[in-house]
N, C-alpha and C positions, 0 to 999 in steps of 0.2 A: 689239174695242175701238178703233173708229175715232177716238174723241175723244182717246185717250191714246197713239195709235200713235207720235206724234212724241216724246213724252217718254220712252217706254220702248224705242224702237228703238235697239239698241246696235251696229248694224252698223259704224258709224264710231267713235262715242265710246268704246266699250269697246275695240275692236280697236286703235285708235290709241294710247289710253292704255296698254294692256298692252304693245304693241310698244315704244313710247317708253320706258316704265319698264324693260323688260328690257334694252334697249340701254344705258340709263344704268347699270344694275346691272353689266352685263358690262364697261363701261368702268371703273367704279369698282373692280371686282375686279381688272381688269388693272393698275390703277395701284397699289393698296394691298395686295391679298391675296396671300400667299405660303404655300407649304408650311412646316411647322415643320422646319427642318433639324436633325438629331440627330447629335451626335458620340457614337458608340457606346462610345468609350473614356472618356467623362466620365460621372460619376454625378450624381444629384441631381434634384430636382423640375423644375428648369428645363430639364433635358435629356431630357425624355420627351414623347411625343405622346399619352400617356394611352391607349394602345391597349388596355390592360386594361379600360377603361370601355366598350368597344364593345358588350358584351351589355346594359349599362344603356342605351346610346344606342338600341339596337334596341327595347327595351321602351318607352322614351319616345316613339320615332318611331311605334310602333303606337298608343299612346295618342292622339297628336296627329291622325293621319290616320284611324284606324278608331274609336277610342273616342269622341272628341269628335264626329266626323262622324255616327256612327250614333245617338248619344245624342239628337241633335236631329231625328231622323226621325219623331218622334211625330205631327207634323201630317199629317193624312190625304192632303193634296194637295201636300205640299211636300218630299217625299223627295229629289228630284233636286237641289234647291237646298241642302238640309241637308248632303248628302254632297259634292256637286260644288263648291259655293262654299267649303265647309270645306277642300277640297283646294286650291282656288285660293289662298285666304288663307294657308294653311300654306306653299305653294310660294313665294309672294311674301315672306311674313314671314321665313322662315328665311334667305333671301338678304339682306334688309334688316337683319335682326337681327344677322347676322354682321358687317355693316359698322358698325352703330350701337354694338354692344357692343365691337367691335374698336377703334373710334376712341378709346375710353377707356383702352385698354391697348396702344397701339402701341409697337413697339420699332424704333428706327432708321427711323421713318417707314413701317413695314410692319405689317400685320395677319397674325399667324401662326395658321394653322388647325390645331387639334388636335381629337381626339374630344370633349374636354371643351367646347371652344368650339362644336362642333356641337350638343351637348346644350343648351348655353345658348341657342343660336339657336332650337332647338325650343321652349325655355321661353318665349322672347319671343313666339313665335306663339300660345302658349296664352292670353296675355292678350287678344289680339284675338278668338280663338275664344270665350272667355268672354263678351266684349262682344257678339259676334255673336248669342249666345243671347238676349240681352235685346232685340235688334232683329230677330230672325228673322221673316220674313214681310212686313216693312214697308220693306225697303231694296233697292236695286238692286246688281248686281255692281260697277258703277262706284263707288258709294258705299263699298262694302266694301273695295275696293282702296285708295281714298284713306284710309279709316279705318285700314287696316293700316299705312300709311306714317306717319301722324300718331301713332298710339298706340304703336307700337314705338319711335319716336323719344323720346317722353316716358317710356315704360317704362324705356329704357336709362339716361336721366338719373336717374330715381328709384332704379333699382337701384344705380347708382354712388354716389348719395348715401347710401343705406341701408347698403350693404355696405362701401364703401371709405372713406367719410367718417365716418359714424356708427359704423362697426364693429359693427353689430348682427348678430345671428345669425338667419338665415331660410333654413336649408338646404332645407326643403321648400316655401319660398316662399308660406306662408299669406298674408303681407302683400304682397310685391312682385308676385306673379302673381295670386293668387285675389282678394284684397280689391281690388287695383288694377284688375284686369280687370272685376270686377263693378260697382264704383262708377263707373268710367269709362263703362261701357256704360249704366248707369242715368242718368248725366248726359246722355249723347247721346240716350237714349230720351225724357228729359224735354223736351229742345229739339225733338225730332222728333215730339212728341205729336200724335196724330190725333183730334180731337173726333168724327169720323165713326165711329170704332171704340169709342166709349165703352160702347156696349151690346153689344159683341162682334161676331163675324163668323161666318157659317155654316161657313167653312172653318177657323176657329180651334179645332180639336178633333182628336181622334185616332180611329183605327179599331182594331179588334182586331189587324190585321196590322201597322199602323204602330207600335203600342205594342210588339209583339214585336221589330220591328227596333230600336227604341230600347233595348230591354232588352239587345240584343247589345252596344251601345255601353257600357252600364252594366257588363256583365260584363268586357269588355276593360279598362275603366278600373279596376275593382275589383281585378282580378288583377295588374295591372302597377303599381299605385300605390306599393307598396314601393320599386320601382326609381325612380320619379319623385322620391320624397322622399329617397332615399339616393344618387342618381347623382353629385352634386357634393359629398357629405359627405367629410370628411377620411378617408383610408384607415385601416383598423384598427377600433378600438372605436367611434368616432363613426359610421362607415358601418354597422357591425353593429347599433348601437343604433337607427339610423334605420330599418333594415329591420324589426327586431323590433317597435319601437314602432308603426310604421304597420300592420303585420300585425294586431296585437291591437286597435288603435284601430278599424280597419275592421270586425273581427269583432263587437266590442261595439256599434258603431254600427248594424250591420245588424240585430241582434236588437232593439235599442231602436227602430229605425225601423219595423219590422214591428209592434211592440207599440203605438207611438203612432199609427200609421196606423189600426189597428183601433179604438183608444181614441177618436180624434177623429171617427170616422164613426158616425153615430147608429145604424146597423144593424150596426156591428161588423165591416164588411168592409174588406179591404185596398184602398187606392187606388194604382193603378199609378204615378201621378205621384210619390208618396212613395217607392215601391220603386225606381224608376229613378234618383232623385236623392238623397234623404236618406240612403240606404245608403252613399253616397260621401262624405258630409260629414265623417266621421271622418278620412279621408285628408287632406282640406283642413285641418282644424283642428289636427291634430298636426304639421303641416309645420314651423312655426317652431321648435319645440323637439324635432323628431324625433331629432336626433343628441345630445340632452342626456340625462343620466342620470335621467330622470323615472320609471324603472321601468315594468314592464308594466302594473301596476295604474293608474299615472298616465295612461298612454296610453289605457287602457280607459275611464277616467273622462272624458277629453277626448272620446273617441268617443261615449260615452253622452250627454253634454251636447250635442254637435254634432247628434246625431240628433233630440233633442227640439226644439232651436231651429229646425232645418231643417223638420221636419214642421209645427210651429206656424206657421212663416213661410209655407209653402205654403197652409196652411188659412186663415190670417187676414191676414197682412201683404200678400200679393200682391193680394187684392181691395181692401184699404185703399189701397195705393199707386196702383192704377189709378183708383179712385173719387175720392180726395181729394188725392193728390199729382200726379196726371196723369202717372204713370210706367207705361207699358204694358210689363211685363217678360214677354215671351212664354214663355221657358223657365224663369222663376223663378230666374235666376242669383243674385239677392240671397240666396236661401235655401240654395243649394248652395255658392256661392263667397263671397258677401259676408259674411253673418253668421258662418259657420264661419271665414272668414279673420280677422274681428275676434276671434273666440274664440281662434284660434291666436296672434294678436298678444298678447292679454291673458295667455294661458297662458305665453308666453315671458317676459313681464314678471314673472309670479309665480315661474317657474322660476329666473330670474336673482336675484330677491329672496331666495329660500331657498337660493341657492348650490348648485344641483345640479351634478353632475359634467359637465364640458364638455371640448371638445378642448384639448389642451395649448397654452399660449401664446396662448389666445384667450379671455380672461375676458369674461363676459357681464354687461353693466351694465343694470339695470332702467330707468335714465333713458334710455339710448340705445335700448333696445327701445321705450319709449313714444314717443320722438322719431321713430323709424322708422315706427311705426304712424301717428302724426299727419301726418308728411310725406307718406306714401303716400296717405292719404285726401284730403289737401288737393290734391296734384298730380293725383290721379285725377278729382276732382270738377271742378276748374277746367279741367283739360285736356279732359275729356269735354264740358263745356259749350262750349268753344271749337271742338272738333271737330264738335259738333252744328251749330253755326252754319254751318260750311263745308259740311257734308253737306246742309244744308237748302236750298242753292242749287237752284233749280227745274230747271236744265238737266242735272242729273246722272241723270235717268231714274227718279225715284221713282214707283212704281206708284200709281194712284188707290186710294182706300179699297176700292171694290167688287172690285178685283182682287188684294187682299192675300192672302197665304197660299195662292197658287196658282202652281204651277210653269209653267203654260202662258204666263205673261207673258214669261218669259225663256228658256224651253226648248221644244224640239220634243217634245211629249208624244204617245206612240203613240195613246192613247185619244182624245185631242183631234183628232189628225189623221184618225183613222178616222171620227170623227163628222162632220168637215168634208167628207170624201169622200162619205159616205153621205147626209148631210143638206145639200143645197145652200143657200146663203144666200138671203135674200129678194131681194137684187139680182139674183142669178143666175136666180131664178124669174121675176122680172119681165122680164129680158132674153130668156128662153126664150119667154115668152108673146108678147112683141113680135115676135120672129122668126116665130112661128107665125102 
């Protein structure tokens, strides 16, 4: 790619950015972040580091690094980037998220780290990984690191608004993580629209083995989603309800996703895209009211509807978005996170209106739930458009259209290297002939 070697060469731009960013993070941690000092003779919520949440943290950590990473490996020539840049974004994001969320809850000028704050930091990275799915194959690692900084900053502001100001319930983060990440990513994708990819790309597809790798991500996410939705729920009945509701919502969602996948295909076959993604929509949609007393049948109903809108979204909305709205959503995050996230917000409004059982001393207001959903969508769309304008700066190393969805632009790929060794370039051939 001689014509694009300057724009995609990351030897200086990425390395300098990554080192400078990490040095800044280390300095900020040195100034503000401290261990949570515990007085073992005092009791109460404020005197615990939430060590009992460590198993939940492990589950969420696996979802972030393994589940999200492998879910995006379906592209046949983009597996290194899907897993590798996912890891990079998560590593940057959890550090920046600790700071951004911690600044809203400082005590005596310090950010105290607990297991719960580590879970929340992982949650903040999930928003960027969701947005990454919409942009997969069309952005550079430099762009993604900048996106992580911008998005987590805005996510932390929105989360504080929703949880601390509006006092809305969103335990499993249907609104603050899933809807926010999806619509933020779609807004970025709209600004970064590539007319040259309007008719698709030869590498924008899967292979048998890449789809199998993606299914690994689906299974990890599916298995650990009850932990994701219950990790920060109030101990006792609310946390128990969050686990049970997510468990049954996912089960109902999976059966329905298989059914509608077959129903929407004219030959009645299953579509692997639906199975990899729509089977998870129930976990997304039940999140906002996971800890509420919606009963198992209510959770199953939410999972049932989530699967339907997710499959229909993949079948009809994704092509519509690409053709008419100029939004190229590579992974279909609108169908897995956006629409189910909206459903979750609406379900929480209904649950609040019918006054289902909730955590003690935390009444749920339909008005505040609606306000939380509206604020989340507004901040995500406006913030995503702003981030897209920044990422569209030409010197950030965006690959040209013909090299999208290909790891070899930013990675040393064994097969590519082998071909270069065995098949000399035209310039090498000419040089050899001259010497002869």
